[in-house]
C-alpha positions as CSV (number, residue, x, y, z in Angstrom):
1,M,-4.6,63.6,255.8
2,G,-7.4,64.7,253.5
3,N,-10.2,66.1,255.7
4,R,-11.7,68.9,253.7
5,I,-14.9,68.0,252.0
6,L,-16.9,70.3,249.7
7,V,-20.6,69.8,250.2
8,I,-22.7,71.1,247.2
9,G,-26.5,71.3,246.8
10,T,-29.5,73.6,246.6
11,Y,-29.5,75.1,250.0
12,D,-32.8,76.9,249.5
13,T,-34.8,73.6,249.4
14,K,-32.4,71.0,250.9
15,D,-30.8,73.0,253.8
16,D,-31.8,70.4,256.5
17,E,-30.5,67.5,254.5
18,L,-27.2,69.2,253.5
19,S,-26.7,70.4,257.1
20,Y,-27.2,66.9,258.4
21,L,-24.7,65.6,255.9
22,A,-22.2,68.2,256.9
23,A,-22.7,67.5,260.6
24,R,-22.0,63.8,260.0
25,I,-18.7,64.6,258.2
26,R,-17.7,66.9,261.1
27,S,-18.6,64.3,263.7
28,Q,-15.9,62.1,262.2
29,G,-13.2,64.8,262.3
30,G,-13.7,66.2,258.8
31,E,-13.8,69.8,257.8
32,V,-16.7,71.0,255.6
33,L,-16.8,73.7,252.9
34,T,-20.2,74.6,251.4
35,M,-21.4,75.7,248.0
36,D,-25.0,76.7,247.2
37,V,-26.3,76.0,243.6
38,S,-29.9,77.0,244.1
39,V,-31.6,79.8,242.0
40,L,-34.8,81.0,243.5
41,G,-34.3,80.9,247.3
42,D,-31.6,81.5,249.9
43,P,-30.0,79.3,252.5
44,R,-30.7,79.7,256.2
45,L,-27.0,80.4,256.8
46,A,-24.4,81.8,254.4
47,T,-22.4,79.2,252.5
48,D,-18.7,79.5,251.7
49,W,-19.6,80.0,248.0
50,S,-22.9,81.5,247.2
51,K,-25.2,80.9,244.3
52,H,-24.1,84.4,243.1
53,D,-20.5,83.2,243.0
54,V,-21.5,80.1,241.0
55,A,-23.5,82.2,238.5
56,A,-20.7,84.6,238.1
57,E,-18.3,81.8,237.3
58,A,-20.6,80.9,234.4
59,G,-20.4,84.5,233.2
60,S,-24.0,85.3,234.2
61,N,-26.0,86.1,237.3
62,I,-29.0,84.9,239.3
63,A,-31.3,87.6,237.9
64,A,-30.7,86.3,234.4
65,A,-31.4,82.7,235.5
66,I,-34.7,83.7,237.0
67,A,-35.6,85.9,234.1
68,S,-35.3,83.0,231.7
69,Q,-38.3,81.4,233.3
70,N,-36.8,78.1,232.3
71,E,-35.6,75.7,235.0
72,N,-33.5,73.7,232.6
73,H,-31.7,76.7,231.2
74,A,-31.1,78.0,234.7
75,M,-29.8,74.8,236.1
76,Q,-27.5,74.3,233.1
77,M,-26.1,77.8,233.7
78,M,-25.5,76.9,237.4
79,A,-24.0,73.5,236.4
80,S,-21.5,75.3,234.1
81,G,-20.6,77.7,236.8
82,A,-20.3,75.1,239.5
83,A,-18.1,72.8,237.3
84,A,-15.7,75.7,236.5
85,L,-15.6,77.0,240.1
86,V,-15.0,73.5,241.6
87,R,-12.2,72.8,239.2
88,R,-10.5,76.1,240.0
89,L,-10.9,75.5,243.8
90,F,-9.4,72.0,243.5
91,D,-6.5,73.3,241.5
92,E,-5.9,75.8,244.3
93,G,-5.9,73.0,246.8
94,R,-9.0,74.2,248.6
95,F,-10.6,70.7,249.2
96,D,-9.8,67.0,249.2
97,G,-13.2,65.5,248.2
98,V,-16.6,66.6,247.0
99,I,-20.1,65.3,247.7
100,I,-23.2,66.6,245.9
101,L,-26.8,66.0,247.0
102,G,-29.8,66.2,244.7
103,G,-32.8,64.9,242.9
104,S,-32.9,64.8,239.1
105,M,-32.0,68.5,238.8
106,G,-29.2,68.4,241.3
107,T,-27.9,65.2,239.8
108,D,-27.8,66.8,236.3
109,L,-25.5,69.5,237.8
110,A,-23.5,67.0,239.9
111,L,-22.5,65.0,236.8
112,D,-21.0,68.1,235.3
113,V,-19.1,69.0,238.5
114,C,-17.7,65.5,238.9
115,A,-16.7,65.3,235.2
116,A,-14.6,68.5,235.7
117,L,-12.4,66.9,238.3
118,P,-9.5,64.6,237.5
119,L,-9.3,60.9,238.4
120,G,-8.3,60.3,242.0
121,V,-10.3,63.1,243.5
122,P,-13.0,61.5,245.7
123,K,-16.3,62.5,244.1
124,Y,-19.7,61.3,245.5
125,I,-23.2,61.9,244.2
126,V,-26.1,61.2,246.6
127,S,-29.1,61.1,244.4
128,T,-32.7,60.0,244.3
129,V,-32.0,58.7,240.7
130,S,-28.7,56.9,241.3
131,F,-28.1,54.0,238.9
132,S,-31.1,55.1,236.8
133,P,-31.0,54.4,233.0
134,M,-31.7,58.1,232.5
135,I,-28.0,58.7,233.3
136,P,-26.0,58.1,230.1
137,P,-22.6,56.6,230.6
138,E,-20.8,59.4,228.8
139,R,-21.7,61.8,231.6
140,L,-20.2,59.7,234.3
141,A,-16.7,60.7,235.5
142,A,-14.2,57.9,235.4
143,D,-14.2,57.2,239.2
144,V,-17.5,58.8,240.4
145,Q,-19.3,57.1,243.2
146,M,-23.1,57.2,243.4
147,I,-25.3,56.4,246.5
148,L,-29.0,56.1,246.2
149,W,-30.7,58.7,248.4
150,A,-33.4,56.3,249.6
151,G,-36.5,58.1,251.0
152,G,-34.8,61.4,250.3
153,L,-37.3,63.3,248.1
154,Y,-38.5,65.6,250.8
155,G,-37.3,66.2,254.3
156,L,-35.2,64.2,256.8
157,N,-36.3,60.8,258.1
158,P,-34.7,57.7,259.5
159,V,-34.5,56.1,256.0
160,C,-32.7,58.9,254.3
161,K,-30.4,59.5,257.3
162,A,-29.1,56.0,256.8
163,S,-28.1,57.0,253.2
164,L,-26.7,60.4,254.1
165,S,-24.6,59.1,257.1
166,Q,-23.1,56.3,255.0
167,A,-22.3,58.9,252.3
168,A,-20.6,61.2,254.8
169,G,-18.4,58.3,255.9
170,A,-17.7,57.2,252.4
171,V,-16.4,60.6,251.1
172,L,-14.4,61.4,254.1
173,G,-12.9,57.9,254.3
174,A,-12.0,58.1,250.6
175,A,-10.4,61.5,251.0
176,R,-8.2,60.2,253.8
177,A,-7.3,56.9,252.1
178,V,-7.0,57.9,248.4
179,E,-3.6,57.3,246.7
180,P,-3.8,59.6,243.6
181,P,-2.3,58.3,240.4
182,A,1.5,58.8,240.5
183,R,3.1,60.6,237.6
184,D,6.6,59.4,238.0
185,R,6.6,57.0,235.1
186,P,4.9,57.5,231.7
187,L,1.5,55.7,231.5
188,I,0.3,53.5,228.7
189,G,-3.5,53.2,228.4
190,M,-4.7,49.9,227.0
191,T,-8.2,48.4,226.4
192,S,-9.1,44.8,226.5
193,F,-11.5,42.1,227.8
194,G,-10.9,39.1,230.0
195,K,-8.3,36.5,229.1
196,T,-11.0,34.0,227.8
197,V,-11.3,36.2,224.7
198,L,-8.4,38.6,224.5
199,R,-4.9,37.8,225.9
200,Y,-2.4,40.3,224.5
201,M,-2.2,42.2,227.8
202,V,-0.5,39.2,229.4
203,P,2.8,39.5,227.5
204,L,2.4,43.2,226.9
205,K,2.1,44.5,230.4
206,P,5.4,43.0,231.8
207,A,7.2,44.0,228.5
208,L,6.0,47.6,228.8
209,E,6.9,47.7,232.5
210,A,10.4,46.4,231.7
211,R,10.7,49.4,229.4
212,G,9.9,51.8,232.3
213,Y,6.2,52.4,231.7
214,E,3.1,52.0,233.9
215,V,0.2,50.2,232.2
216,A,-3.5,50.6,232.9
217,V,-5.7,48.1,231.3
218,F,-9.4,49.2,230.9
219,H,-12.2,46.6,230.7
220,A,-14.0,47.8,227.5
221,T,-17.6,47.1,228.7
222,G,-19.0,50.6,228.5
223,M,-17.8,52.3,231.7
224,G,-14.3,51.0,231.2
225,G,-14.1,52.6,227.8
226,R,-15.6,55.8,229.2
227,A,-12.9,55.9,231.9
228,F,-10.3,55.3,229.2
229,E,-11.6,58.2,227.0
230,C,-11.9,60.5,230.0
231,M,-8.2,59.9,231.0
232,A,-7.1,60.3,227.3
233,A,-9.0,63.6,227.1
234,D,-7.1,64.7,230.3
235,G,-3.8,63.9,228.6
236,A,-3.0,61.2,231.1
237,F,-1.4,58.8,228.7
238,A,2.0,58.9,227.0
239,A,0.5,56.5,224.4
240,V,-2.5,54.3,224.0
241,M,-2.9,50.7,222.9
242,D,-6.6,50.7,222.1
243,F,-6.9,47.1,221.1
244,A,-10.6,46.6,222.1
245,P,-12.6,49.5,220.7
246,Q,-15.7,47.2,220.5
247,E,-17.8,49.8,222.4
248,L,-17.9,51.8,219.2
249,G,-19.7,48.9,217.5
250,N,-22.0,48.6,220.6
251,H,-22.9,52.3,220.2
252,L,-23.4,52.2,216.5
253,F,-25.7,49.2,216.6
254,G,-27.8,50.3,219.6
255,S,-26.4,48.4,222.6
256,A,-26.9,49.9,226.0
257,I,-23.3,48.7,226.8
258,S,-21.8,51.9,225.4
259,A,-19.0,54.3,226.2
260,G,-20.9,57.0,224.4
261,P,-20.6,58.6,220.9
262,E,-17.1,59.9,221.5
263,R,-15.4,56.5,221.7
264,L,-12.1,56.3,219.8
265,M,-11.8,60.1,219.7
266,A,-10.1,61.5,222.8
267,A,-6.6,60.3,222.2
268,G,-6.6,61.6,218.7
269,R,-7.9,65.0,219.8
270,R,-5.1,65.4,222.3
271,G,-2.5,64.2,219.8
272,I,-1.6,61.2,221.9
273,P,0.2,58.5,219.8
274,Q,-2.3,55.7,219.5
275,M,-2.1,52.1,218.3
276,V,-5.5,50.7,217.5
277,A,-6.5,47.1,216.8
278,P,-10.0,45.7,216.2
279,G,-10.2,43.3,219.1
280,C,-13.7,41.7,219.2
281,Y,-14.8,44.0,216.4
282,D,-17.1,41.3,215.1
283,L,-19.2,41.2,218.3
284,V,-21.8,43.5,219.7
285,D,-22.3,43.0,223.4
286,L,-25.9,43.3,224.6
287,V,-27.4,43.4,228.1
288,G,-28.0,39.7,228.7
289,W,-31.3,40.1,230.5
290,H,-32.8,42.5,228.0
291,P,-34.9,41.1,225.1
292,L,-32.8,40.6,222.0
293,P,-33.3,43.5,219.5
294,E,-35.3,42.5,216.4
295,R,-32.4,43.4,214.1
296,F,-30.3,40.6,215.8
297,R,-32.9,37.9,215.9
298,D,-31.2,35.9,213.2
299,S,-27.6,36.6,214.3
300,V,-25.3,34.1,215.8
301,Q,-25.2,34.5,219.6
302,H,-22.9,33.8,222.4
303,A,-24.0,34.1,226.0
304,H,-20.9,35.1,228.0
305,N,-22.8,35.1,231.3
306,R,-26.2,36.3,232.6
307,L,-25.1,40.0,232.2
308,I,-23.7,39.9,228.6
309,T,-24.8,38.3,225.4
310,S,-22.7,38.8,222.3
311,V,-24.1,38.7,218.8
312,V,-21.9,38.3,215.7
313,L,-22.0,41.0,213.1
314,N,-22.8,40.1,209.5
315,T,-20.6,41.1,206.6
316,A,-22.4,44.4,205.8
317,E,-22.3,45.4,209.4
318,R,-18.5,44.7,209.6
319,R,-17.9,46.9,206.6
320,S,-19.9,49.7,208.2
321,L,-17.9,49.4,211.4
322,A,-14.6,49.5,209.5
323,Q,-15.8,52.8,207.9
324,A,-16.7,54.2,211.3
325,I,-13.3,53.3,212.8
326,C,-11.4,54.9,209.9
327,A,-13.6,58.0,210.0
328,R,-12.7,58.6,213.7
329,L,-9.0,57.9,213.2
330,A,-8.9,60.3,210.3
331,Q,-9.5,63.1,212.8
332,A,-6.5,62.3,215.0
333,N,-3.9,65.0,215.6
334,G,-1.1,62.6,216.5
335,P,0.5,59.5,215.1
336,V,-1.8,56.5,214.5
337,T,-1.0,52.9,213.7
338,L,-3.8,50.5,212.9
339,L,-2.8,46.9,213.6
340,M,-4.9,44.4,211.7
341,P,-4.4,40.7,212.8
342,T,-5.3,38.8,209.6
343,A,-6.1,35.5,211.3
344,G,-8.7,36.9,213.7
345,C,-9.5,39.3,216.5
346,N,-10.9,37.3,219.4
347,E,-10.4,33.8,220.8
348,W,-13.8,32.6,219.7
349,D,-13.2,33.4,216.0
350,R,-10.2,31.2,215.4
351,P,-10.6,28.5,212.7
352,G,-12.6,25.8,214.3
353,A,-13.9,28.0,217.0
354,P,-17.7,28.5,217.3
355,L,-17.8,32.1,216.0
356,H,-15.3,31.7,213.1
357,D,-16.3,33.6,209.9
358,A,-13.4,33.7,207.4
359,A,-15.5,35.5,204.8
360,G,-16.6,38.2,207.3
361,L,-13.0,38.7,208.5
362,A,-11.8,39.1,204.9
363,A,-14.5,41.6,204.2
364,F,-13.6,43.6,207.3
365,C,-9.9,43.6,206.4
366,A,-10.6,44.7,202.9
367,A,-12.8,47.5,204.1
368,L,-10.1,48.8,206.4
369,V,-7.6,48.8,203.5
370,A,-10.1,50.7,201.3
371,E,-11.1,53.2,204.0
372,C,-7.8,53.8,205.8
373,P,-7.1,57.5,205.8
374,A,-3.8,59.0,204.8
375,N,-2.8,59.9,208.4
376,V,-3.0,56.3,209.6
377,T,-0.4,53.7,209.1
378,L,-2.2,50.4,208.4
379,Q,0.0,47.4,209.4
380,Q,-1.4,43.9,208.7
381,V,-0.1,41.4,211.2
382,P,0.1,37.8,210.0
383,G,-1.5,35.8,212.8
384,H,-4.2,36.1,215.4
385,I,-4.6,39.0,217.9
386,N,-3.8,36.6,220.8
387,D,-0.6,35.3,219.1
388,A,2.8,36.4,220.2
389,A,3.4,38.0,216.8
390,F,0.7,40.6,217.6
391,A,2.2,41.7,220.9
392,E,5.7,41.8,219.3
393,A,4.3,44.0,216.5
394,A,2.8,46.4,219.0
395,L,6.0,46.7,221.0
396,A,8.0,47.3,217.8
397,V,5.6,50.3,216.9
398,L,6.1,51.7,220.4
399,D,9.9,51.3,220.3
400,G,9.9,53.1,216.9
401,W,7.9,56.0,218.3
402,V,10.3,56.3,221.2
403,A,13.2,56.3,218.8
404,Q,11.6,59.1,216.8
405,G,10.9,61.1,219.9
406,L,7.1,60.8,219.5
407,V,6.7,59.0,222.9
408,A,8.6,59.7,226.1
409,P,10.9,56.9,227.0
410,G,10.1,54.9,230.1
411,K,11.7,55.5,233.4
412,P,13.3,52.4,235.0
C-alpha cells in the first residue's frame, strides 16, 4: 500500500501550514517525508532533504542564490534542483506520492517538480493561484491535480485548514489507490474528438487491441494534447496515431485552447513512428464564453457547446497551417506517414454539411503536397476521415511498420 508522501514547500515561511498538512497525512496512517525549497530562512525543525540538498542537485548552493539578489533567478535554481532530486528519489522508490504547497513562487517550482515525474505518480499542488490563467497548459504535468489553497496566503485559519485537510486525504488516497499504467502490452497513443465530429477511433481501437496493443485516446482540447505530448516525450508509445492535431492551429491562431508551442513535436524527437492526419484541421476552437477575436469576426462559426466555439479557417489560413504541420514533421527522427483524406477531415465538412468548403480543402491538400518534407510519406486516402477506408489505411501502415521491425508487435 502506498503510504509515503513527500511534502515540499518553503519551510522558512510556511512551516506551520506544511506541518499541519503533514500531521493530517499522518493522522490517516500515512508516512511523511519532507523537502525544504526555501532560500533565505531555515525551518523550525530539520527536513529530510534540506534547501542545501536541493541547491546542490542544481549544481549550485544557497549562498549563490542569495548573492544573485534576484528572487526569480533563485527560485528557478531551486526548481531545477527540486525537480532533479524528486525524480531521482522516485526512481529509487523513496516515496509514493508528492504534494507541494505554495503561492505563486512555490507554484512555479511545483509545476517543474510535477512535470519531472511520470504519469501515474500521484502529484498534488495546493496553491493560492490554482486554476489561474497565469499557468500555461504546457507547464502542467499530464495527471497533475491542483487544489485551491483558499484563505492560505498567510497563516493557518479554519478556511485554509479545510483546503489543506482535503489535500492531505486526496494525495494519500491517490497513493493508496493508484494503478500505474501497465507496460505488458505495447501502447498506441491516439488523438481525437468526440464521435459527433471524428469517429475513426471506433473501428480502430478494437482492431488494434485484436493485434495485441493497448490504445489510449486523448481528447485534443488543450490539456489532452498536452498529456499526449508529455507521454510521447517520455517514450511511452510504441507508435502514435495523431489524427487530431488541431491544437496546433489553435496555438498558431491565438486560441487559449492550446497544448503549447511544442504540439506535434515530442513523438518525432523521440523517434517514435507516427501517423498524422489533419482531423479538424479547418477549425480553430475558441473559449465559448470569451469575446470572439477580431480576426475571426467574419469567419463561419459553429457553437459546439457553451464552452467551445469553433471558427472555420479561410484558404490562406489553411495553407499556413499546412506549412506549419510539414515544418514540424520535417524534424522527426523516426518514420512518419501523413494520411490525407481527400474528401474531408471532420463530420461537419462533408458535402452538404454546414461547414463544407471544397475549395478550402483542395487548397489545403495542395499545400501539403507542395510542402511535404522528404522524410515524410504522404499518402492520400480517397474518402473521408470518418470512412472505413481511412481506418483501413491506418491499420495497413501500422502492419507495414511491424513487418519492417519499426514497431514492436502486439502481445495477445
